[in-house]
N, C-alpha and C positions, 0 to 999 in steps of 0.2 A: 577751590571748594567748591562741587557742582549742590543745587538743591538737591531734597530729598525726594521731590516727584522725579527730577531726571535719573536722579540717583536710581530710582526704583527701576524705571522703562531700561537704561543701561546693563545693570546686572540682570533683568529677565531675559534679555538678549544673549547675555551670556549664558543664565542660565539652558536657556534655548538650542542653543550652539554645544553647550555642556551635554546636552542630552541625546544631542545627535552624535556626536563622537561615541558616547558610551554602549549606545545600543548598534553601533558601525563595529566597533571592538567585541560586543558580546556575539553578533552575527558573525563575524569572521573567526574568532577563537571556537566557536562551537563546531564549525566547519571543519577548522584546523587539526582539532584534538580529535575529531571524528576519523580524519584521516592515517592518524597514528595511534590512537587506542581503539580502531575498531567501531562499528557502529550499533554496538549494544547499546540496551537502554541501562544497562549497570555503568559503561561508560560514560556514556552522555551525562548521566545523574552524578557521579563523581566530578565532571568536568561544572556543570551548572552548580553543586552544592559550593563549590570553591569560589563559583565566582559572586554567589550570593552570599555565602559566607562572610567573603571578605570584604564587602560591600556593608553589609551589616555590623562589621568589628570596625571597619572606619568609621562607620557614622555613629556608633557606641563613645569610641575615643577620640576622634577628630571635633565632634560635636560639642565635647567639654572643652576640649582644647579652642574650639571657635567663641567658646561664652568666657573663657579665660584671657585672650589675646587683648592686648590695649592697640592694635591697627588690623581688624577683620578684613579690610581690603586687601592687605599684604598678604595675609594668611592665605584669603581665598586666591590671590592669583599666583601663589607659590603654590598652591595643590594644583590648579590646572596647568603649569609649564609644567611639575615634576609627572605630572600624571602622561603628557605629552612625550617629556624624555624617556619613562620606562615603558611605556609603549612601543618608541621606536627599539628598546633592548628587546623586544618581547621574540620577533622571528630568530634572533641568534640564540635567545635563550631555548625556543622552541627545537630548532635544530639540534642541540646540545642535550638536552630530554629527548627526543627522538632517538639517537644515538643509543642511550640509557636504556632504554626501554626495550628498543631490538635485540642489545647485545645479553640483558638479562633472559629472553624467552618468552617474555610476556604473560598472556595469560595461562597459557599450555605448560610453561614451566613455573610458575610464582602459584598457580591457582589463584585462591582469594587473595593473597598479596599481593596479587599484580592490581588489584582496587586500591589498596595503601600506596602501591608507586604511583598509580597515575593520577592519584590525589596530589602527591608530594610533586611531582612533575607538574601540575597544574596550578599550585602554589607557587613554586618558582619562575613559571613564565607569566600568570595573571595576578599574581597575587597583591604584590604593591603598588600597581596602578589600581586593582578592584579597591583594595585598603583604602588608596588615596580618592578614588572617584566618590566612596560611601561621605568623604566629609563635604565636599563641593555643594551640595544643598541646604546641611546646617551652616557653612560660613556664609551661604549668600544671605541666607533668608536671614541671620545674624546681624549681616550688613546692612540691609534695610528695615528691618521689623523696628517699630516706634512703640514705646508707649502710650502712645495717644489710640493707636491701632489695640485696643485690648483684644477685640476678638480676633487678631490675627487675620484679618480677609487679605494684605500685602502676602501673606505665607504661602494662603491658598491661592492664590493668583500664580506666585512665584513657582509652586510645585504643578500646578496645572500647564503652564506653559514650559516647564522641566521635561516633563513627558509627552510636551507638544511636540520640541525638537527631537526625543527619543522614535515617535511618528514617523517623523520626515528622515531619519536617521535610517531605521529599520526597512522604509519605503524604499528611500534611494538606494540603500545596498544592495537589498534582495533582488529590487526588480531593473538594476541599472549597474552600480559599480563592480559589483561579483564577476558579471557576466565580461565587461567592457575590459575592465583592468585585472580583475585575477584578486586573489584573498590577499598577499602581501602587498599590492599597491594600493587597494581600498585600506588595509589596516595602515599603510604610511601617509596616506593623505588623510585619514582622520587625526591620526596622531600630528602634522602636519598643522591641522586647524584648531588642535589642543594648545602648542606651543605659541601659536597666533593667537590665540584667544588668552592663555595666559598673559603674554605680553602688553596686549591693550588692557587687559583687567589692570594689569601693574600701573599702566601710564595714563587711563582715565580714573579711576579710582584710588588705588594705593597711595598714588605720589599725593593723591589732594588731602591725604587723612595727616600729612606732615607732622606737626609737633601736635595736632590734638589728643586731648587727654581720652582713654576711652576707659570708662569704669569696669571693674573685673566684675565677673558672676556674683561673689560674697559680698561686692561692696552696695547692691541694693536692694531694696526691704517693697515691699506692699504688693502691689497688683500683680506682679510677675510671677510670684511664689508657687510651688506645685499644687496641685489639690492633693487633698486628701484621701481621692481614689486615682491619684495617677497610677499606680500598681495595678489594680484592674481594667484599667484603660490601656497600659500596656498589654496586659495579658489578651484583652480583648485586639489589640493589632496585631498579636501573633496568634490567635486563632483565627483571622482575617485573611492572612497571609497564608496560614496552612490550608484553608478551604478554597482560597484563591487558586493556588498552584495546585492542587486536587481536583479542581474545576480545568486548569489549564491544561494538564494531561487529558482527560475527560473530551474537552473539546477538541485537542489535535486528535486523537483517536478517532473520535467520532464523526469528524468531518473530513475523512480520509475519504469513506465510501460517496458521499456530499461534492466533494472539491476534484477528487482523484489522486489526492497524495502525492504531489510533486513540490518541490522546493517553493512553486509560488503557492501552494496551499498552505504551505506551514509557514511560509513570511506574511502571508494574507491576514492569517489568526494573530500571528503577532502584532501586526500594524493596527488591525483595529481593534485588539486589547488595549493596546496603548493608546488609541483613540479613543476608546472611551474612558477611559481612566484620565487623559488629560480634558476631554469635556467636562468630566465629574467635577473636576478641582477646580475650571474655570466657573461652571456652574454654581457650584458652592461658595466661591466668592463673590458672586452676584447677591445669592439668596441671603449673605451677610449686612445687606442692606436694606432687608424687611425682615427678618426672622435672626433672633440671639441666638447662641448655641445653647443646647439644652440636652440632658440626659432623655428627655422626653424624644427630642429630635433625632439624636442615636439610635434609640429604639425602634422609631419609624424607619428609620434608613438599614437598619440592620435586620428587619424583617422586608423591606423591598429588597434587599440585597438576597435572601434567600430565595422571595419571590421568585427575583428575577433569575437565579439558578434551577429554579424547578421548571420554569416556561418550556422550556425544549422537551424536557420530561413529559409536562403534562400533553402537549402537541403532537408526541411522539409519532405515531406513523404517518398523521396528517401532515408535522412538516416534511416528513422524507417526501411524499407526495406532491407537495409543495414545491419543493427544491427537483425534483424530475420533471414535474412540467415546465418549470422557468430554465432546467439547462437543458432539456429537447427543443425548448424555441431557438436557441442560439446556440445549439450542436452544429459545429462547421463553418460558423462564422469565425472572423477576423481575431484575432487574440484581445487586441484592444476591447470588440463588441462582449466576448465571454466575460472577461475581467470585471465589468460592472457586475455583470450577474452573481461572480466570485463573491464582490464586495457586499451585496444584497442580502446574501446566503449565511456569511460568515458573520454579518451584523445580526442578524438575526439571533443566530445561534451566541456569539458572545457579546454584544454592545451593551445588552440590560445592563448584564451585573457588572459589567467592567464599569461603565458608567458611574452605579450605584457606590462601589467600591474606591473611586476617584472623587467621590464626595464623601466615604466614611473618615478616608485617611485624615485628610485636612481638619474634619471634623473631631476626630478625636486630639488633634493637637492642641484644638481651641480651647479644650472643653480640659484638656491636662496643665494651662497655664493661663497666663494672662498677657498681654503687651509682651514687652522686649525682654526682659528678666529672664534668664536662662530658657530663653526658645533655643539654642543651639544643642544645649545638652538632653532637653525635651523633646526636640526633633530627631535627635539620635538615638534616643530610646526607642521610640514610637517605631523609627528605620530599623533597627536593630533587631526589635522582637519582631517586627511584619518578616522580615527575611529570614529568620531562624526559622520562625512559622513555615514562610515557603522552602526552606530546604529541607523539612521536615515532611510536606506533604508533597512536595516534587519524590521523595524518596518512597513514603509508605505509599502514596497512589501507585506509582509506579510498579512498586513490585512486591507488596501487599494487599492493595483492595484491587483493582483492576486483574489482577492474574486468580485470586485469590475469589472474589464475590463476580466479577465480570463485570462490562462497564456500566450496564443498565442497573443493576442491584448498589455496585458503586454510588451510583449517579444519586439515587432513591435515598440512601443512608446519611450521601455529603449534604443533601437538602435538608433533611430531618437533624442532623449534627447544627447546621447551622440557624434552624428553626430553633431549637435548643437554646444556643447559647444570645439568639436574638432575644428569645424569652429571660433570660437572666437579665438582659438590659432592660427588658419593660419591667419586670419586677423591682427594679434598679430605681428605675423612673417613677414608679408607684409610689415608692418610699420618698420620693423626693417631690411628691403630691404633685406631678404632671399629668394631673389625669385623663385629659382630652387625647393627649398625643399617644399614650399610653395604653388607652382604650382602642383606639383607631389600629395603631401598629397590633393590640391582641386580635383586633377580627380580620386585617389581612392574615395576620399567621394561621388562623383557623382555615381561611377560605384557601390558602396555599394548602394545608393539609388534605383538604377535602378535594382540590385538583390533583395532587399527588395518588389520591387513592382513587381517582375517576381515570386517571392519565394513561395512557398504553405505554409508556416506559419506550426504551429504545429498542426492538424487537430486531429477527431477522430481516425483516421487511425494509431498517435503517439499516442496521452495519452491515449486512451483505447484500445489499441493492447498488450493484455498479452503476449508479446514478452520474459520479463523475466522470466516469469511464467512456460516457456515452453508448452504454449496452443495455439501457434498460428502459425498454421502447413504450411508448407513450401516444396511443391509437387517438385517433380522432372522435371525438362526440363520444368517448365511454360513459356507459353508464355507471351508477353507482352500484349498483348487482356487480357488473365487470372488474370495478375497483376493488369492491371487497372480495371475489374471489381472487383475485390477481393476490393479494395480500396473503390471502389464507393458503393460497397454493404455492407461495413461495417459502411461508413457515413449514408445509408440512413435505415439503420436497427437503428441507436441511433432516439431515440423519444424525447431524454432530458438530456442534458449535463452541470454539471456543474463544475467550479473549486473554491471547499470553503476554509474555512480557514484553514481546518482540512486534507483536501483531493481533490482529483480528480475523479469525480464519472459522471455513465451513467445508463441509462436504454435502453437496447439492446433488440429487439423482433426480431422472428423468427418464431418457433413454439413455445416457451415458452419466457416469459420476464425476461431478467435476469438484476440484478443489478450490475453494476460494477463499482470496487473501483480499479482506475489506470487500467484498463481493466480485471484484475483477478475478475471472477464472485463471488459475497459473499451471493447468493441466488437466487431462480427463483421460478415463482410462484407455479409450480407442480413439478418439477425436487428435490426440495429442502423439499418439505412439510413434508415429510417422519421425517426428523429433526425438522423444526420448530415448526412443528406442536407437536410432542411427546416431545422435549425439557421439555415444562413445565408441559406437560398432563403426563407424567410419574413421576413428584414430586407430583403433585395433587392427583395422583391414589395412589401411593405408601405412603403418609404420612398418619399419624396414627388416626386422627383427620381429624377436617373441616378445610382447610387453610383461612386466613381472608386475612393478609397483606403479597404481595406481591413483589417482584423486578425481574425488567428483564436487564439485562446489555447488553447495544447495541438493536438501535432497528430493523436495518437491513430492512426488507421488511414490518416488524411488525406482519407479521404472530404470532412467538409467544407470542408478549403482547395481540395481540386481542383474539386468542381462551385461553388463560389463564384467560382475564377478563371476557370470557365468562361461567365460572365456579361461579356456583350460589353462593357458599360460599365466595369466593374472593368478598373483599370489597373496596380494591384498589391494583391498579399495581404503582408503581414506576418504571420510565425507564431513565434510565441514559444513554446520547447520546453526545457525543462531536462533531459530526457534524450538525450544525441545516440543511442541504440541504434533509439528509434524510428523514426528516419528510414530504418534499415534494416529494419525492420517493414513501413513505408509503402511499402517496394517491393513488396512480397508482396500488396499490395493494389493493382496498378496498374492494371487493369482496372475497378474501380471506384473510385479518388480520380483518373481522367485523369492517371495518370502524375505527381503533385503532386511529386514530390522533383526529375522535371525541367522541372517545367511554366515557362516564361521570366516569369510575372507573379509568380511564387512568390518569397518572401524568407524564408528560416530562419533565424532568430535562436537562438541557444543560449543560454539564460540562463531565471533565474526572471522570469515573465512579470507578475507584481507589483512587482519592482524594477527590470524594463524601464521600463513605463508609467509609475511615478512617478518616475521620473528622467529618461527622454525629454523632449528638447526640441522646439516649433516644429512637428513633424509632428502632423498630426490628421487622423480617421479619417471616412468618413460610415458604414460599419458596424463595427462590434467584435463579435466572435462569440468566447464563452467557453465551451469543454469540459472543465472538468477532471473528474475522478474524483470518485466519491462524496466526499461532506461530513465523513462517518464517518472518512475516510481522515487522520491527522494531518498539520497543515498545511495541509490544501485548504480549510478552513472558512474561514480566510483569505482566500480568494478571494469569500468573501459577506459582507464586514464594510462598515458605512457609509462607512468611511474608504476602503478598495480601491475602492467604488462611484463616490466623489467623484475619485479618479484616474481613472477611467473616463470619467465624463462630461468632465473638463476635456481629455481627449484626443478627443471626438466634437465634431464640426463641429454647427454650432446645428442643423440639422435631420439629424443622423445620429441612429442608432438602435445601442442595445446587446441583445443576446441572451445570456441566459444559459441555460443547460442546465443542469436539475435532475433528479435519478434520483430519484423518488418513490416510492420502497419502500423499505421494514424502516424508516420514518421515520413519526414521529408527526406529524399534522395543525397540530399547533402549530408545528411546527419547518418547516412549509412556509408558514407565516403570516407565522412569523418573518423567511423570506428576503424574500417580498413587502411586507410591511410596511419591511422595512429598504431595499429596491431604493426604495418609493414615498416616502422620506424624503430621498433623492436623486434622483430622477426624476419629473417631475409625471404622467408617465402612464407606466401600467404596465400590462399585461395577459398573459393566459397562452393557450397552446396547448398539446395534449397529443398528445403526436408518436408515442408509441408506448403500449401499456397500464400501464406502468410510467415513462414519461418527460414532463419538462414544457418546453419552451422559453418563458420569459417575454423578452415584446419591451418594451425601457423607451424612450422619447426624453425629449428635454429641454425639451420644451413638448406642452401640450395637443395630442390630433389629431383629427381628423376623416377616415377612411382615404378613399381616393380608387378608386371601384370601380373606374370609367373606366381609369385609371392603370394600375390592377392588372392589368385583362384585358387592355389593350396589353400589358406585360411577359407574361403568360400564354402570350399566343400564339406570345414568343420563343421560341427556343431559350438556355437548357437549361430552362427554368421548366419549361412541361407535361411536358418528359420525366421531367425529376427529381422533379415532385410525382407523374406516374403510377408511376415506381419506386418512391416512398418510401409513397405511400399510397394510391395505387391510385384516384384519382378527378381529373376531368380538367375541371373548373371551377373558378373562383374560388368559388361556393358549396362546393364539396368543401373549399376550401381551411379556409373560415371555421367550418364544420360542426367542425373540431377546437379551434377556442376552447373555454374551457373557465371563464374568469374574465375579463370584460373591465374598465374602467379606473375604471369606476364602482365594483365589485366592491368592487376592489382600494383606492380612496379610503376607501369605509366601512368596509374591516377596519381600516385604518390609523387611523381616528378612533376604533374601540374598541379598540386594543393600543397600549401604550406600550413595551413592550418593542424594543428596538432594538440586533442585534447590530454588536458595535465591536472594533476592534483591542484594545484594552485590558480589554474584557469580552466574551469572545467565546463565548457563551451556546450558539449552535448546535454547536459543535464538539462541547460536551460533552454537549450532549442528543443529536446522533446516534451518539455513540460508547456511548451507553448502548441503543441501539435498533439497533446495526448487526448482521446475521446474524439478526434474529428475523421470522419468518414469522408470526404470530399479531397481528401490527399493522392497525390498520383501514387503509383506502385509501385516503388523503389525497387523491386527484384525484377521486374519486366523491365525497366527503363536499364537495367543495368545488364542484363540477360541480352536484351536488344543491342546495347552498343558492343559486348562483349563477343556477340555473333557474329556482327558483321566483320569483327578487326581476327575472327578467327582466334579470340585469346580466351575460348570455354573451359579447354581441356589444358591440361598441365601436358608439361614431357612425360612421356612412359619409356619404358624398356619392355618389350614382349611385342606380341598382334593381338590387336584390336579386331574384333569381327565387327565388320562394317555395316554387313546386313543385319546383324543383332542388336548394335548398337543404333542404326537407323530404327529398328523397329521399339526400340527401346523409347527413343526418343518420342515417338507417336503415342505412346501408352503414356509417359510423362507428361507430353501435352495435354493428356485429356485429364488427369488425375489434377495436375495442379493449374489449369486453365491456360497454357502457354498460346502464345501467338505464333501458329505456324506461317502467316502471311510472312514472316522475316525472314523465312528458311530458304524463300525463293532468290537464287544466283546463289547462295552460299556455297563454295564449293569444299570447305575444310572436311565435308563429312557427305555422306549420300543423303541429299536431302531430299532428293525425288523420291527416292524409296520409301521416305521417313513421310515426306507428303501424302504420298500413296496411302499407306499404311495407315495414319491418321483418318484420312478421308474413307476407309476402307470399314474403320472401327465404327464410325458413324453412321453408314450405310447399310450395316449387318442386315438390318431386318428389312430393306428392300430386294438387295438380293436373295433372303430367303423367300421374300414372297415372289419373286420372278423365277425363283428357281427352286423347287422343294427339294431335290437333290442336290443345292448347293453345301459346299463343306469346307471349312474353315479350320484351321492349324493353328489355335494359340499358342503364346511362346512364353508367356507367364501367368499369375494367378488373375490380373485385372482381367486380362483378353478373356480367360476362361470363365468368368463369371460375364462379362458382356457377353458373349458366344451364348451362354447356357442362359440368361435370361432372353436373349433373343429368340432361342429353339423356346421355350416354355410360352413366354407370349403367344408365340406363332401356333401354341398347343402340339407341336411337333412330334412325330412317333419317335423319334430319336432324343426327348430331353430326357427321360429315367436315364436310360443308358450312358448320356454322357453327364448326366450329376455325378454319376459314379465316380468318375473321375476325380473329384475332390471330397468325396464322403468323409475320409479320414484327416483331411488338410483344414475342411471349411465345415465343418458338422451342421455349424447354424446355417449358414449360406444354403447346403445339401438338402436340408429340410424344408425352411422355407421356400425356395424352388418348387421342390417336389409338391408343397401344400398349394401353392398358387397354382401349378399344371393339374393337381387335380381338381381344382377349382376351378380351371376354364374348362377342362373335362366331363364333369358333372359326375365323378367319382364318389360317392358319397364314404361309403364304406374305409374307402383306403383313404380317403381324406379325413376321416374319425381317427385312423391310426396313425397320420401325418400330423396331427394336431398334439396327441398323445406325444408322439416322438421328439416334436420341436420343443414342447415344455420342458420334457426329460432332459431336452440338449442343454437349452439354458439355463438349469441349473446344476447343470457341468463344466460347461463351455464360456468361453469371453472372446476370443478373436473371431471379426465376422468384416465385412462390409456393412457398416451402421447403417445408412440410408434403406440399404435392400431391405433387411429384417426389419427394420421400423416399418415400414409401408406395407409387408407383412404383417405386422400385427394389428397396424391399425386396419386393415383389410380385416383380419380374423376378428376382431370386436365389433362390427358389424353386420358378419355374417353371426356372431353367436347371440345377435340379437332374435335372430329366428328361434324360436323355443321348440323348434324341432330338430335343431342344428345339435348333437352330441345330449341328445335328449338321455336320461337315465345313466347319465357318466357325469353327472356333475359334481356328485361328492368326490370322485374318483380324481377330477382335474383339480377341484378345490384345494386336496389335501396336496399335491405336487405342488402346488403353487402359494401353500402356507407360508413361506419363509421366502424372503427375496431372493434373486437370481444370482447367478456367479456375479459378485463385484457390482451387485445394485444394477445390472444392465437391464434396461428396461423396466425399471421399478413401476414408472408411471403406467404403463402399459397390461404390467401384471395385477397394480390395485385394481383397474377400470374392468380386467378380464374377470376378476373374483367379483366384482360386483354386478355385472354381467349374468355372471352364470347361478350366484348364489339367490337373485333377486325370483330365479323361478322357484325357490325352496319355501320352507318352513320362517316364520320368523326366526326359530331358535339358529338354524343354520345361516341366518342370513346378518345377524347378532355379530359374530365375529370380524364380519365384512366389514360392516360400519363402523366397531369400535378401532380398526386399524385406521380409518381417516380420521377421528378424534384427536385432539380437539379442533383440529382446522379442518371440517368437513365440507367439501367442495359448495359452493354458492351460485354456480353456473345452471343449475339442471332442477327446475321445478321438482320436477318428477321422482329424482333421488332426495329432495327435501322432505317431500312428503311421503315415500316409502319409509324414509328415516322415522318421521315422527310417527307412523303405521304400529313400525316395530317397536318402537319404547312404547307406545301407548298399549300394547297385545302383551306385551311382558312386563309390563307397570317398572318399567326402566328407572334410575334417577335421573336419568339424562332427559328426560323428556320436555321438561319446562325450558331448557336451553334449545331444542327443537323447534318446540313451536315458536319460541321467539325467531328465532330463525326464518321460517316458514313465512310469520307473518312481516318479517323486515322485508324477505324476497318480494313477495306481493307490494309492499308498499314502495319500494324502488325501485320496480317493474316497470 
């Protein structure tokens, strides 16, 4: 029989490893169920509810059993052994559950009943081990708790050490085991540890009990009796669990723009949350050496809990700015260096509240009873109430609060609720005559309320700022004025924002309109058209027949869906989208996506694409296009696994094609090769095209292909192919399309032959690799590396039937080298295409200005839209007499470029009357058209603003122009410039005319221009406007900070 002190140390070690295993199970199970049920919040909440609910039920029931048993050591050892045994069975049970779920058709067939089936399968797989895990802490504490320890100090220490093991389990599993071993092996390893733990516990603790008698719970009286306020304390534990899990959801969602939303982001938050709770338990156990548990102490801790939760809200924009500075300082550094930065950010966000929660839980246990008597049952009750609140918090937080109120408002009211609960405890402590601590708690509560009122909350500057993605630049020596202007500009440019059930997003305008997902751009109207149009167009062009049934995974801006639906042979397009708010976003892009939301051929299915494809029955597609977000986003890499690609292949017709969009930036070439090799393990034919500078579309077929150039030319001549290719890439031939190829099927075949690694559901290598490189701008360019290698080997193009126009292909290669910034140096010595002609053409395109300067009669014959604009710009910049005549060539096809170039020409030739007419024509065209070469039109608008600063320019025509610019241009194109143009014109007029322009800027008026701030004050003062005080404060603040 071991001594009490040794028993305490031994049991503490047992609980440490028990906590390690429990978190390993949780992490793996949540990943595995996401692969079966999909990545929706609904499915994740169902799994989490079962996990937490079973823990609570086990704690409630087994806590009582722990009190009643005469041999608690054996009881504990058996629990650990049975946990390991039941976890060993879980992969088999999950496989059976997966088959059942797929047989029923999942969410699309069962509707809301699918949630019931998901919960039943979750119970089937992990109900028993989670129920048993719920009993380990009560059983272990029952084993060591003594009546001499009336305040249950040892219980608090064991609670802290149990969670310390959970910290290690979460860290090791997330940051090592899952990538190195995969889901199943990580789970089996933890189960083996659990079995070993049960055996060692039986040997060291259970055998020592021998014939020693243990009193039952009802046999002892006195100090261990439950207090009369026990049920109130249990209720407090439930409310704390509710609030804590509401905040876990808020922490996870708000951390995405700060940390990048990768698998490490979520693992890190979990680790820091558990670390705080663990240290809180240990700290409380040490506090008991100096203070006794009391309701006053509970009141103070409860208020601190609310205050800790309120701190990020109070800091608000300042916290986002701090994170931005910290992230930028280490962007591009090795993963290990950036990891500690993430720990600092996560720690500031969640650690204070987590640590206070870690103090509160054992404090409640100390107040419920004393000493050893009933400790198992009481701990089971506290734990059960806490987990019940946690289940309710996760469901209400994810499905009601965040979608209904938004993250910032939910945060505010959750803190208010925490304060209300804390104040109830404060009132109780007053009744207990604990005046000092109750008064201190009341003062802290008041300070928290004041902080909430003054706090900036979680604005767009936090929630839609791509800090963790490395896209939010910090300029050296920024002044307070510049920082304030940056905040206001970001808020003003946001025209639509949502906190949905699955994600937070917004629409941000500038020159282009961007769809932001947690701050990171997932598509723009013009800038991403090359990929969004050509993702489906490539498949439709290359398809050997006339595709009829199509599927698009992910709505995005809706551009891919709309253009595919415009293909005449297409009869229907099924679209799988997880976040309903994106359909509303797609309405803003109606001019570029053919109003896909209302398109008669489009059928939108709200649900997880992976789950929908794997459970759907019968229907097969001619084309499937997948446009997920960056694979470093948590869960997105599940759309790049061999298992998923097999399900895609099963849903394709025999001659069908699958198109995979890959964002090939901030990613290592090895990761791109892993994706190609994984695709090749399923599809016999895999080839890749560059659609933008950093984007790739991989085209896959279920059989080896020879593309028919004749069939492609026939399709290309039809609507919408020729128009779409021209808008997307600026080329007008099949040769121009093929010039975007970077790797043919032979190259991918060879790549697969020398690479063994495959990305699978069980071992998702990609998810961890890209998580380490996301946000880094110092990586090599994988597209160029693959293209260069394929170019040297003559493996860029696939085999084809028909005649390729060699000269046209060489010219197209030169054009693509210009638009995609390709290195033409590697073309030298290449003989599989006319590389000499391509090099000459590329050099010519760069030297057109010099040629024209040397010979005013020089003539150039463009073969595509890109060359047309290059030549037109060359003529205009030279003020050449042929400029206007040449621009007429694209008056109808590119009206914005047409008017912009004519305007620049009139500026250069000082033709004032024609210049004024062209300004009106350009503004009018911006109201009706969208397609243009964005950079060229933007330069023209910048120059226009500068010229309009001259009061003689367009004098007397200000009102007419202001009316034309009263509403945003088509698809919010050039919105920043529209606003500035309106200001520049209106400031010449009377205060009444300038007022509407000023109000359009409110409430985020520009803060970078003192003249604008002064004019604003003058107008408000002259008109005695209610905004005058705010305008005067802004001006004074500007002077103070400047």
